N, C-alpha and C positions, 0 to 999 in steps of 0.2 A: 505494499499500500503505500503509495506516495505521500509525501510531506502534507500536501495541499489538502488530500481528500481525509476528512474525520468522518468516520463513521460509528455511530452511536451504537449497533451491534443488534438493536429491536427492529421490528417491523419484518416485512417480507425479506427472505433472504439476507437478513443482517446489512441492508444497505441502505436505511432510513438517512438522511442527513440531518444534523443539528440546525437548526434554523436562526436561533437567536447566539450573540457572541457570547453570552456567559454557555450556554449548551455546547457550543465547539471548542470552548476551554474546559469543561468539565469532561469532554469526550478525549480530549488529549491528555486530560489528568489521569482517568479512568485506564488508558495504556500505558500509561508509564507507571503508576502502580500495580497493574496486574503483572507486568513483567517482572515488578521487584517482588512481589507475592509469590509468584512462581519459581524464582530462584529462591527465596527463603523456604518456602515448601518442600524444593528440590534437595537443599541442604539438609533440613530437618530429618525427609525421609533417607537421607543418604545415613545419618547417623543413628537412625533407629534400626536401619538395616544391618550395619555393624553389630549392634548389641544384639540382636536377633539370630546373628549367624554366631558371635562367640557363646550364646545359649545353647543353640542347636550342636554346636561342637562340644559341648560340655565343658568349657574352660572358664573356671570361676575368675580367676584372676584378668584373662582378657576381657571378660564380659563386664566386670568390674570395673576397668580402665576406660573401657568404653563407653559404658553409663555416665562415668564421671564427668567425660566428653559429651554426651551426647543430652545430659540434662541441661546446662544453660543454653543450647541450639532450644532445645524444645520451649523453654520458660521465654526465652527473647521471640519466639515465633509469635506464643502466645500473646505477650507484651505488644507486640507491633500488629496484633489483628488477624494473623493469619490462623489461627485457633483460638477457641475459647479458653480461658484459665483454667475452668473446671478440668476440661478434656485435656490440658497440659498436665497438670497433677496427676490426674487418673492413669495416664500414660506413664508418667515418672514411676508412680506407686506401684502400678503393676509390674514394671519392667524391675523395679528395685526387689518387689516380693520373688520373681522367677529367679533373681541373678544369687538372692539368699538361700533360697531353695538347691542352688546347686551345690552348694557345700555340705547338704544333709544327706 
């Protein structure tokens, strides 16, 4: 999409054009924020996957280290609005519990 064409994404086939100056600006902001949020979500999922893989391998030390790295990334994602804070806390809690179970 060229820089001059702001598409709001609603309407038929996602090609409804913004009419007012403020709507055009809002459309530009949405595109920028969407890219940032995608990057944050992807980063969070990568860290979650590292913890899951360590848990699946049964390696408690690696899982614990991965969780220690993942927790701030998850909570930051919640703080930035990528996910709800309760969801982030629940994910961290459940992962912590699973890591703790590895030693037993």
